[in-house]
ChimeraX commands (.cxc) that place a marker at each C-alpha (Angstrom):
marker #1 position 16.73,20.59,-12.40 radius 0.5
marker #1 position 14.23,18.63,-14.54 radius 0.5
marker #1 position 14.82,15.58,-12.33 radius 0.5
marker #1 position 14.00,17.54,-9.19 radius 0.5
marker #1 position 10.89,19.01,-10.81 radius 0.5
marker #1 position 9.71,15.55,-11.89 radius 0.5
marker #1 position 10.12,14.21,-8.36 radius 0.5
marker #1 position 8.33,17.22,-6.83 radius 0.5
marker #1 position 5.44,16.93,-9.29 radius 0.5
marker #1 position 5.13,13.22,-8.53 radius 0.5
marker #1 position 5.06,14.04,-4.82 radius 0.5
marker #1 position 2.28,16.59,-5.33 radius 0.5
marker #1 position 0.31,14.04,-7.34 radius 0.5
marker #1 position 0.78,11.56,-4.51 radius 0.5
marker #1 position -0.51,14.03,-1.92 radius 0.5
marker #1 position -3.63,14.64,-4.01 radius 0.5
marker #1 position -4.08,10.90,-4.43 radius 0.5
marker #1 position -3.76,10.43,-0.67 radius 0.5
marker #1 position -6.93,12.46,-0.23 radius 0.5
marker #1 position -8.75,9.98,-2.49 radius 0.5
marker #1 position -7.30,7.06,-0.51 radius 0.5
marker #1 position -8.67,8.46,2.75 radius 0.5
marker #1 position -12.11,9.02,1.24 radius 0.5
marker #1 position -12.16,5.52,-0.26 radius 0.5
marker #1 position -11.36,3.80,3.04 radius 0.5
marker #1 position -13.87,5.70,5.15 radius 0.5
marker #1 position -16.69,5.78,2.59 radius 0.5
marker #1 position -16.35,2.10,1.79 radius 0.5
marker #1 position -16.74,1.19,5.45 radius 0.5
marker #1 position -19.72,3.54,5.83 radius 0.5
marker #1 position -21.35,2.17,2.69 radius 0.5
marker #1 position -21.34,5.58,1.02 radius 0.5
marker #1 position -20.82,6.22,-2.71 radius 0.5
marker #1 position -17.20,7.08,-3.47 radius 0.5
marker #1 position -18.30,10.09,-5.51 radius 0.5
marker #1 position -20.59,11.54,-2.84 radius 0.5
marker #1 position -19.93,14.99,-1.41 radius 0.5
marker #1 position -17.50,15.16,1.50 radius 0.5
marker #1 position -19.16,15.67,4.88 radius 0.5
marker #1 position -17.97,16.01,8.46 radius 0.5
marker #1 position -18.20,12.64,10.21 radius 0.5
marker #1 position -19.55,14.34,13.35 radius 0.5
marker #1 position -22.04,17.03,12.27 radius 0.5
marker #1 position -22.63,15.55,8.78 radius 0.5
marker #1 position -22.49,19.04,7.27 radius 0.5
marker #1 position -21.02,19.35,3.75 radius 0.5
marker #1 position -17.36,20.37,3.67 radius 0.5
marker #1 position -16.49,23.30,1.40 radius 0.5
marker #1 position -13.80,22.86,-1.24 radius 0.5
marker #1 position -11.41,25.24,0.51 radius 0.5
marker #1 position -11.45,22.97,3.56 radius 0.5
marker #1 position -10.51,19.95,1.44 radius 0.5
marker #1 position -7.05,21.08,0.31 radius 0.5
marker #1 position -4.77,18.12,1.13 radius 0.5
marker #1 position -2.51,18.60,4.17 radius 0.5
marker #1 position -2.89,22.39,4.20 radius 0.5
marker #1 position -6.55,22.48,5.29 radius 0.5
marker #1 position -5.87,20.23,8.27 radius 0.5
marker #1 position -3.32,22.65,9.71 radius 0.5
marker #1 position -5.28,25.79,8.79 radius 0.5
marker #1 position -8.28,24.37,10.66 radius 0.5
marker #1 position -5.99,23.21,13.50 radius 0.5
marker #1 position -7.36,19.70,13.16 radius 0.5
marker #1 position -10.96,20.76,13.84 radius 0.5
marker #1 position -14.16,20.93,11.80 radius 0.5
marker #1 position -14.96,24.52,10.85 radius 0.5
marker #1 position -18.63,24.10,11.86 radius 0.5
marker #1 position -18.79,21.81,14.88 radius 0.5
marker #1 position -15.14,21.90,16.05 radius 0.5
marker #1 position -14.99,18.10,16.16 radius 0.5
marker #1 position -11.48,16.70,15.87 radius 0.5
marker #1 position -10.35,15.70,12.39 radius 0.5
marker #1 position -8.48,12.41,12.35 radius 0.5
marker #1 position -4.71,12.68,11.95 radius 0.5
marker #1 position -5.03,9.93,9.35 radius 0.5
marker #1 position -5.95,12.52,6.73 radius 0.5
marker #1 position -2.68,14.51,6.55 radius 0.5
marker #1 position -0.57,11.46,7.46 radius 0.5
marker #1 position -1.84,9.40,4.53 radius 0.5
marker #1 position -1.63,12.35,2.14 radius 0.5
marker #1 position 2.00,12.98,3.09 radius 0.5
marker #1 position 2.81,9.25,2.95 radius 0.5
marker #1 position 1.36,8.96,-0.56 radius 0.5
marker #1 position 3.32,12.04,-1.60 radius 0.5
marker #1 position 6.52,10.45,-0.32 radius 0.5
marker #1 position 5.78,7.14,-2.06 radius 0.5
marker #1 position 5.08,8.76,-5.42 radius 0.5
marker #1 position 8.23,10.87,-5.08 radius 0.5
marker #1 position 10.31,7.77,-4.30 radius 0.5
marker #1 position 8.85,5.87,-7.25 radius 0.5
marker #1 position 9.63,8.83,-9.51 radius 0.5
marker #1 position 13.17,9.12,-8.14 radius 0.5
marker #1 position 13.77,5.43,-8.79 radius 0.5
marker #1 position 12.69,5.82,-12.39 radius 0.5
marker #1 position 14.51,9.06,-13.27 radius 0.5
marker #1 position 17.69,8.00,-11.47 radius 0.5
marker #1 position 17.56,4.43,-12.76 radius 0.5
marker #1 position 17.79,2.84,-9.32 radius 0.5
marker #1 position 16.69,-0.76,-8.88 radius 0.5
marker #1 position 15.01,-0.98,-12.28 radius 0.5
marker #1 position 14.24,-4.62,-13.24 radius 0.5
marker #1 position 16.52,-5.88,-15.99 radius 0.5
marker #1 position 13.65,-6.68,-18.36 radius 0.5
marker #1 position 12.54,-3.02,-18.49 radius 0.5
marker #1 position 13.93,-0.80,-21.25 radius 0.5
marker #1 position 14.41,2.95,-21.00 radius 0.5
marker #1 position 11.17,3.66,-22.84 radius 0.5
marker #1 position 9.16,1.56,-20.38 radius 0.5
marker #1 position 10.21,3.33,-17.18 radius 0.5
marker #1 position 7.18,5.61,-17.42 radius 0.5
marker #1 position 4.91,2.57,-17.43 radius 0.5
marker #1 position 6.83,1.23,-14.43 radius 0.5
marker #1 position 6.12,4.44,-12.51 radius 0.5
marker #1 position 2.43,4.26,-13.38 radius 0.5
marker #1 position 2.29,0.61,-12.31 radius 0.5
marker #1 position 3.97,1.26,-8.98 radius 0.5
marker #1 position 1.90,4.38,-8.29 radius 0.5
marker #1 position -1.41,2.67,-9.09 radius 0.5
marker #1 position -0.62,-0.49,-7.12 radius 0.5
marker #1 position 0.64,1.54,-4.17 radius 0.5
marker #1 position -2.79,3.21,-3.99 radius 0.5
marker #1 position -4.44,-0.19,-3.58 radius 0.5
marker #1 position -1.79,-1.28,-1.08 radius 0.5
marker #1 position -2.22,1.80,1.11 radius 0.5
marker #1 position -6.00,1.37,1.02 radius 0.5
marker #1 position -5.58,-2.26,2.12 radius 0.5
marker #1 position -3.02,-1.20,4.75 radius 0.5
marker #1 position -5.49,1.24,6.31 radius 0.5
marker #1 position -8.63,-0.84,5.91 radius 0.5
marker #1 position -7.20,-3.97,7.47 radius 0.5
marker #1 position -5.60,-1.99,10.30 radius 0.5
marker #1 position -8.81,-0.19,11.16 radius 0.5
marker #1 position -11.44,-2.80,10.39 radius 0.5
marker #1 position -9.55,-6.16,10.35 radius 0.5
marker #1 position -10.68,-7.19,6.88 radius 0.5
marker #1 position -9.25,-7.05,3.36 radius 0.5
marker #1 position -12.14,-6.40,0.94 radius 0.5
marker #1 position -12.07,-8.32,-2.34 radius 0.5
marker #1 position -13.01,-5.10,-4.12 radius 0.5
marker #1 position -9.46,-3.85,-3.46 radius 0.5
marker #1 position -7.26,-6.97,-3.58 radius 0.5
marker #1 position -8.70,-8.64,-6.68 radius 0.5
marker #1 position -8.53,-5.55,-8.97 radius 0.5
marker #1 position -4.96,-5.00,-7.74 radius 0.5
marker #1 position -4.02,-8.56,-8.76 radius 0.5
marker #1 position -5.59,-8.12,-12.20 radius 0.5
marker #1 position -3.85,-4.78,-12.75 radius 0.5
marker #1 position -0.49,-6.22,-11.69 radius 0.5
marker #1 position -0.81,-9.03,-14.22 radius 0.5
marker #1 position -1.75,-6.59,-17.00 radius 0.5
marker #1 position 1.00,-4.09,-16.16 radius 0.5
marker #1 position 3.70,-6.76,-15.93 radius 0.5
marker #1 position 2.59,-8.29,-19.23 radius 0.5
marker #1 position 2.86,-4.83,-20.79 radius 0.5
marker #1 position 6.34,-4.40,-19.30 radius 0.5
marker #1 position 7.51,-7.75,-20.65 radius 0.5
marker #1 position 8.18,-9.38,-17.29 radius 0.5
marker #1 position 8.98,-13.09,-17.21 radius 0.5
marker #1 position 5.64,-14.95,-17.02 radius 0.5
marker #1 position 7.36,-17.95,-15.43 radius 0.5
marker #1 position 8.91,-15.96,-12.58 radius 0.5
marker #1 position 5.68,-14.11,-11.83 radius 0.5
marker #1 position 3.48,-17.21,-12.10 radius 0.5
marker #1 position 5.86,-19.14,-9.88 radius 0.5
marker #1 position 5.92,-16.27,-7.40 radius 0.5
marker #1 position 2.15,-15.98,-7.30 radius 0.5
marker #1 position 1.59,-19.70,-6.87 radius 0.5
marker #1 position 4.38,-20.07,-4.30 radius 0.5
marker #1 position 3.39,-17.15,-2.08 radius 0.5
marker #1 position -0.35,-17.54,-2.55 radius 0.5
marker #1 position 0.04,-21.26,-1.92 radius 0.5
marker #1 position 2.09,-20.58,1.22 radius 0.5
marker #1 position -0.87,-18.82,2.81 radius 0.5
marker #1 position -3.42,-21.21,1.30 radius 0.5
marker #1 position -1.74,-24.16,3.03 radius 0.5
marker #1 position -1.82,-22.30,6.35 radius 0.5
marker #1 position -5.49,-21.52,5.81 radius 0.5
marker #1 position -6.34,-25.17,5.11 radius 0.5
marker #1 position -4.26,-26.60,7.97 radius 0.5
marker #1 position -5.65,-24.15,10.54 radius 0.5
marker #1 position -9.16,-24.05,9.03 radius 0.5
marker #1 position -8.87,-20.29,8.77 radius 0.5
marker #1 position -7.59,-19.65,12.30 radius 0.5
marker #1 position -4.05,-18.57,11.34 radius 0.5
marker #1 position -4.72,-16.60,8.18 radius 0.5
marker #1 position -7.77,-15.54,6.19 radius 0.5
marker #1 position -8.74,-15.56,2.55 radius 0.5
marker #1 position -7.56,-11.98,2.26 radius 0.5
marker #1 position -4.04,-13.07,3.21 radius 0.5
marker #1 position -4.08,-15.65,0.41 radius 0.5
marker #1 position -4.98,-12.97,-2.11 radius 0.5
marker #1 position -2.28,-10.71,-0.70 radius 0.5
marker #1 position 0.19,-13.56,-1.23 radius 0.5
marker #1 position -0.93,-13.83,-4.85 radius 0.5
marker #1 position -0.54,-10.07,-5.28 radius 0.5
marker #1 position 2.92,-10.19,-3.72 radius 0.5
marker #1 position 4.07,-12.98,-6.02 radius 0.5
marker #1 position 2.52,-11.70,-9.24 radius 0.5
marker #1 position 3.93,-8.22,-8.63 radius 0.5
marker #1 position 7.44,-9.04,-7.47 radius 0.5
marker #1 position 8.06,-12.57,-8.73 radius 0.5
marker #1 position 10.83,-14.68,-7.27 radius 0.5
marker #1 position 13.15,-14.16,-5.48 radius 0.5
marker #1 position 12.15,-10.56,-4.59 radius 0.5
marker #1 position 8.74,-11.82,-3.48 radius 0.5
marker #1 position 10.50,-13.83,-0.77 radius 0.5
marker #1 position 12.04,-10.59,0.50 radius 0.5
marker #1 position 8.54,-9.14,0.82 radius 0.5
marker #1 position 7.36,-12.28,2.63 radius 0.5
marker #1 position 10.22,-12.04,5.10 radius 0.5
marker #1 position 9.57,-8.33,5.65 radius 0.5
marker #1 position 5.89,-9.10,6.27 radius 0.5
marker #1 position 6.74,-11.23,9.28 radius 0.5
marker #1 position 9.35,-8.78,10.55 radius 0.5
marker #1 position 6.89,-5.89,10.34 radius 0.5
marker #1 position 4.16,-8.08,11.83 radius 0.5
marker #1 position 6.31,-9.02,14.82 radius 0.5
marker #1 position 7.48,-5.47,15.46 radius 0.5
marker #1 position 4.07,-3.93,14.81 radius 0.5
marker #1 position 2.27,-6.50,16.94 radius 0.5
marker #1 position 4.66,-5.84,19.82 radius 0.5
marker #1 position 4.14,-2.08,19.53 radius 0.5
marker #1 position 0.35,-2.51,19.51 radius 0.5
marker #1 position 0.55,-4.84,22.52 radius 0.5
marker #1 position 2.80,-2.55,24.55 radius 0.5
marker #1 position 0.69,0.45,23.61 radius 0.5
marker #1 position -2.44,-1.23,24.92 radius 0.5
marker #1 position -4.12,-1.26,21.51 radius 0.5
marker #1 position -4.18,-5.07,21.35 radius 0.5
marker #1 position -4.16,-7.95,23.84 radius 0.5
marker #1 position -2.33,-11.25,23.50 radius 0.5
marker #1 position -5.54,-12.81,22.14 radius 0.5
marker #1 position -6.45,-9.97,19.76 radius 0.5
marker #1 position -6.44,-10.25,15.99 radius 0.5
marker #1 position -3.29,-8.84,14.39 radius 0.5
marker #1 position -4.02,-7.12,11.05 radius 0.5
marker #1 position -1.43,-9.08,9.06 radius 0.5
marker #1 position -2.71,-7.70,5.76 radius 0.5
marker #1 position -1.56,-4.29,6.95 radius 0.5
marker #1 position 1.99,-5.55,7.42 radius 0.5
marker #1 position 1.93,-7.47,4.13 radius 0.5
marker #1 position 0.90,-4.32,2.28 radius 0.5
marker #1 position 3.69,-2.35,3.94 radius 0.5
marker #1 position 6.20,-5.09,3.14 radius 0.5
marker #1 position 5.20,-5.17,-0.52 radius 0.5
marker #1 position 5.73,-1.41,-0.81 radius 0.5
marker #1 position 9.16,-1.71,0.82 radius 0.5
marker #1 position 10.08,-4.57,-1.52 radius 0.5
marker #1 position 8.94,-2.55,-4.53 radius 0.5
marker #1 position 11.40,0.18,-3.55 radius 0.5
marker #1 position 14.25,-1.69,-1.90 radius 0.5
marker #1 position 13.69,-5.40,-2.59 radius 0.5
marker #1 position 16.46,-5.91,-5.18 radius 0.5
marker #1 position 18.95,-3.93,-3.06 radius 0.5
marker #1 position 18.09,-5.93,0.08 radius 0.5
marker #1 position 18.40,-9.19,-1.84 radius 0.5
marker #1 position 21.76,-8.25,-3.36 radius 0.5
marker #1 position 23.06,-7.09,0.04 radius 0.5
marker #1 position 22.04,-10.40,1.61 radius 0.5
marker #1 position 23.63,-12.44,-1.18 radius 0.5
marker #1 position 26.85,-10.42,-0.83 radius 0.5
marker #1 position 27.02,-11.39,2.85 radius 0.5
marker #1 position 26.88,-15.06,1.90 radius 0.5
marker #1 position 29.85,-14.82,-0.46 radius 0.5
marker link #1:1,2 radius 0.2
marker link #1:2,3 radius 0.2
marker link #1:3,4 radius 0.2
marker link #1:4,5 radius 0.2
marker link #1:5,6 radius 0.2
marker link #1:6,7 radius 0.2
marker link #1:7,8 radius 0.2
marker link #1:8,9 radius 0.2
marker link #1:9,10 radius 0.2
marker link #1:10,11 radius 0.2
marker link #1:11,12 radius 0.2
marker link #1:12,13 radius 0.2
marker link #1:13,14 radius 0.2
marker link #1:14,15 radius 0.2
marker link #1:15,16 radius 0.2
marker link #1:16,17 radius 0.2
marker link #1:17,18 radius 0.2
marker link #1:18,19 radius 0.2
marker link #1:19,20 radius 0.2
marker link #1:20,21 radius 0.2
marker link #1:21,22 radius 0.2
marker link #1:22,23 radius 0.2
marker link #1:23,24 radius 0.2
marker link #1:24,25 radius 0.2
marker link #1:25,26 radius 0.2
marker link #1:26,27 radius 0.2
marker link #1:27,28 radius 0.2
marker link #1:28,29 radius 0.2
marker link #1:29,30 radius 0.2
marker link #1:30,31 radius 0.2
marker link #1:31,32 radius 0.2
marker link #1:32,33 radius 0.2
marker link #1:33,34 radius 0.2
marker link #1:34,35 radius 0.2
marker link #1:35,36 radius 0.2
marker link #1:36,37 radius 0.2
marker link #1:37,38 radius 0.2
marker link #1:38,39 radius 0.2
marker link #1:39,40 radius 0.2
marker link #1:40,41 radius 0.2
marker link #1:41,42 radius 0.2
marker link #1:42,43 radius 0.2
marker link #1:43,44 radius 0.2
marker link #1:44,45 radius 0.2
marker link #1:45,46 radius 0.2
marker link #1:46,47 radius 0.2
marker link #1:47,48 radius 0.2
marker link #1:48,49 radius 0.2
marker link #1:49,50 radius 0.2
marker link #1:50,51 radius 0.2
marker link #1:51,52 radius 0.2
marker link #1:52,53 radius 0.2
marker link #1:53,54 radius 0.2
marker link #1:54,55 radius 0.2
marker link #1:55,56 radius 0.2
marker link #1:56,57 radius 0.2
marker link #1:57,58 radius 0.2
marker link #1:58,59 radius 0.2
marker link #1:59,60 radius 0.2
marker link #1:60,61 radius 0.2
marker link #1:61,62 radius 0.2
marker link #1:62,63 radius 0.2
marker link #1:63,64 radius 0.2
marker link #1:64,65 radius 0.2
marker link #1:65,66 radius 0.2
marker link #1:66,67 radius 0.2
marker link #1:67,68 radius 0.2
marker link #1:68,69 radius 0.2
marker link #1:69,70 radius 0.2
marker link #1:70,71 radius 0.2
marker link #1:71,72 radius 0.2
marker link #1:72,73 radius 0.2
marker link #1:73,74 radius 0.2
marker link #1:74,75 radius 0.2
marker link #1:75,76 radius 0.2
marker link #1:76,77 radius 0.2
marker link #1:77,78 radius 0.2
marker link #1:78,79 radius 0.2
marker link #1:79,80 radius 0.2
marker link #1:80,81 radius 0.2
marker link #1:81,82 radius 0.2
marker link #1:82,83 radius 0.2
marker link #1:83,84 radius 0.2
marker link #1:84,85 radius 0.2
marker link #1:85,86 radius 0.2
marker link #1:86,87 radius 0.2
marker link #1:87,88 radius 0.2
marker link #1:88,89 radius 0.2
marker link #1:89,90 radius 0.2
marker link #1:90,91 radius 0.2
marker link #1:91,92 radius 0.2
marker link #1:92,93 radius 0.2
marker link #1:93,94 radius 0.2
marker link #1:94,95 radius 0.2
marker link #1:95,96 radius 0.2
marker link #1:96,97 radius 0.2
marker link #1:97,98 radius 0.2
marker link #1:98,99 radius 0.2
marker link #1:99,100 radius 0.2
marker link #1:100,101 radius 0.2
marker link #1:101,102 radius 0.2
marker link #1:102,103 radius 0.2
marker link #1:103,104 radius 0.2
marker link #1:104,105 radius 0.2
marker link #1:105,106 radius 0.2
marker link #1:106,107 radius 0.2
marker link #1:107,108 radius 0.2
marker link #1:108,109 radius 0.2
marker link #1:109,110 radius 0.2
marker link #1:110,111 radius 0.2
marker link #1:111,112 radius 0.2
marker link #1:112,113 radius 0.2
marker link #1:113,114 radius 0.2
marker link #1:114,115 radius 0.2
marker link #1:115,116 radius 0.2
marker link #1:116,117 radius 0.2
marker link #1:117,118 radius 0.2
marker link #1:118,119 radius 0.2
marker link #1:119,120 radius 0.2
marker link #1:120,121 radius 0.2
marker link #1:121,122 radius 0.2
marker link #1:122,123 radius 0.2
marker link #1:123,124 radius 0.2
marker link #1:124,125 radius 0.2
marker link #1:125,126 radius 0.2
marker link #1:126,127 radius 0.2
marker link #1:127,128 radius 0.2
marker link #1:128,129 radius 0.2
marker link #1:129,130 radius 0.2
marker link #1:130,131 radius 0.2
marker link #1:131,132 radius 0.2
marker link #1:132,133 radius 0.2
marker link #1:133,134 radius 0.2
marker link #1:134,135 radius 0.2
marker link #1:135,136 radius 0.2
marker link #1:136,137 radius 0.2
marker link #1:137,138 radius 0.2
marker link #1:138,139 radius 0.2
marker link #1:139,140 radius 0.2
marker link #1:140,141 radius 0.2
marker link #1:141,142 radius 0.2
marker link #1:142,143 radius 0.2
marker link #1:143,144 radius 0.2
marker link #1:144,145 radius 0.2
marker link #1:145,146 radius 0.2
marker link #1:146,147 radius 0.2
marker link #1:147,148 radius 0.2
marker link #1:148,149 radius 0.2
marker link #1:149,150 radius 0.2
marker link #1:150,151 radius 0.2
marker link #1:151,152 radius 0.2
marker link #1:152,153 radius 0.2
marker link #1:153,154 radius 0.2
marker link #1:154,155 radius 0.2
marker link #1:155,156 radius 0.2
marker link #1:156,157 radius 0.2
marker link #1:157,158 radius 0.2
marker link #1:158,159 radius 0.2
marker link #1:159,160 radius 0.2
marker link #1:160,161 radius 0.2
marker link #1:161,162 radius 0.2
marker link #1:162,163 radius 0.2
marker link #1:163,164 radius 0.2
marker link #1:164,165 radius 0.2
marker link #1:165,166 radius 0.2
marker link #1:166,167 radius 0.2
marker link #1:167,168 radius 0.2
marker link #1:168,169 radius 0.2
marker link #1:169,170 radius 0.2
marker link #1:170,171 radius 0.2
marker link #1:171,172 radius 0.2
marker link #1:172,173 radius 0.2
marker link #1:173,174 radius 0.2
marker link #1:174,175 radius 0.2
marker link #1:175,176 radius 0.2
marker link #1:176,177 radius 0.2
marker link #1:177,178 radius 0.2
marker link #1:178,179 radius 0.2
marker link #1:179,180 radius 0.2
marker link #1:180,181 radius 0.2
marker link #1:181,182 radius 0.2
marker link #1:182,183 radius 0.2
marker link #1:183,184 radius 0.2
marker link #1:184,185 radius 0.2
marker link #1:185,186 radius 0.2
marker link #1:186,187 radius 0.2
marker link #1:187,188 radius 0.2
marker link #1:188,189 radius 0.2
marker link #1:189,190 radius 0.2
marker link #1:190,191 radius 0.2
marker link #1:191,192 radius 0.2
marker link #1:192,193 radius 0.2
marker link #1:193,194 radius 0.2
marker link #1:194,195 radius 0.2
marker link #1:195,196 radius 0.2
marker link #1:196,197 radius 0.2
marker link #1:197,198 radius 0.2
marker link #1:198,199 radius 0.2
marker link #1:199,200 radius 0.2
marker link #1:200,201 radius 0.2
marker link #1:201,202 radius 0.2
marker link #1:202,203 radius 0.2
marker link #1:203,204 radius 0.2
marker link #1:204,205 radius 0.2
marker link #1:205,206 radius 0.2
marker link #1:206,207 radius 0.2
marker link #1:207,208 radius 0.2
marker link #1:208,209 radius 0.2
marker link #1:209,210 radius 0.2
marker link #1:210,211 radius 0.2
marker link #1:211,212 radius 0.2
marker link #1:212,213 radius 0.2
marker link #1:213,214 radius 0.2
marker link #1:214,215 radius 0.2
marker link #1:215,216 radius 0.2
marker link #1:216,217 radius 0.2
marker link #1:217,218 radius 0.2
marker link #1:218,219 radius 0.2
marker link #1:219,220 radius 0.2
marker link #1:220,221 radius 0.2
marker link #1:221,222 radius 0.2
marker link #1:222,223 radius 0.2
marker link #1:223,224 radius 0.2
marker link #1:224,225 radius 0.2
marker link #1:225,226 radius 0.2
marker link #1:226,227 radius 0.2
marker link #1:227,228 radius 0.2
marker link #1:228,229 radius 0.2
marker link #1:229,230 radius 0.2
marker link #1:230,231 radius 0.2
marker link #1:231,232 radius 0.2
marker link #1:232,233 radius 0.2
marker link #1:233,234 radius 0.2
marker link #1:234,235 radius 0.2
marker link #1:235,236 radius 0.2
marker link #1:236,237 radius 0.2
marker link #1:237,238 radius 0.2
marker link #1:238,239 radius 0.2
marker link #1:239,240 radius 0.2
marker link #1:240,241 radius 0.2
marker link #1:241,242 radius 0.2
marker link #1:242,243 radius 0.2
marker link #1:243,244 radius 0.2
marker link #1:244,245 radius 0.2
marker link #1:245,246 radius 0.2
marker link #1:246,247 radius 0.2
marker link #1:247,248 radius 0.2
marker link #1:248,249 radius 0.2
marker link #1:249,250 radius 0.2
marker link #1:250,251 radius 0.2
marker link #1:251,252 radius 0.2
marker link #1:252,253 radius 0.2
marker link #1:253,254 radius 0.2
marker link #1:254,255 radius 0.2
marker link #1:255,256 radius 0.2
marker link #1:256,257 radius 0.2
marker link #1:257,258 radius 0.2
marker link #1:258,259 radius 0.2
marker link #1:259,260 radius 0.2
marker link #1:260,261 radius 0.2
marker link #1:261,262 radius 0.2
marker link #1:262,263 radius 0.2
marker link #1:263,264 radius 0.2
view
């Protein structure tokens, strides 16, 4: 029962964090202080605390502002639920001992959960920001890289594997940037490559890289068929990289082992 309670509590924490993620994305774009009072984007009236309850308020208000009846974006409950699911999955991995890196001892699993939860917040922010606004702000990617290095040092991860991963994956995108003079990828993609490598190391980082292109191809096709992009439109690759990193955090070792088993 304690395992179930731990997972549920982690999920609730994730839902609450999702509300902060939404506010961070929208306020950063609008140039508003992150600690400013929540206001309706349409009528600019302050939103009362009882209309800010994650997930619940959206459905109680039927997706409409209480004052002006303007539609509330579905992004709000979707991100809150997604963060709840991510935190619950990270907690389940820790308490059930699934896919835990070999260098982590039993006493360090709590730190592993905190690392994954914190980095997932940055990744979801990047996912949303790049998808909506086609840019990966340094204020999100660089702190994430620094935190990953600090967390992994605290966990006793192999510096060689992580350094090699960061240089290999960051260098992969840096070469593309130089060859294409910034037409194929941007500086934000290079930093995402560094984050991918420093977080996951090798060879799991290669799984995330592969997943990035799979998600990018599928996502780009969906956007094209849905009329949201044209064949000449910019594809928010940082969005797909962020999603791939999260998937690799959860399932990377399992995917890698499954692939290696097929080769034997």
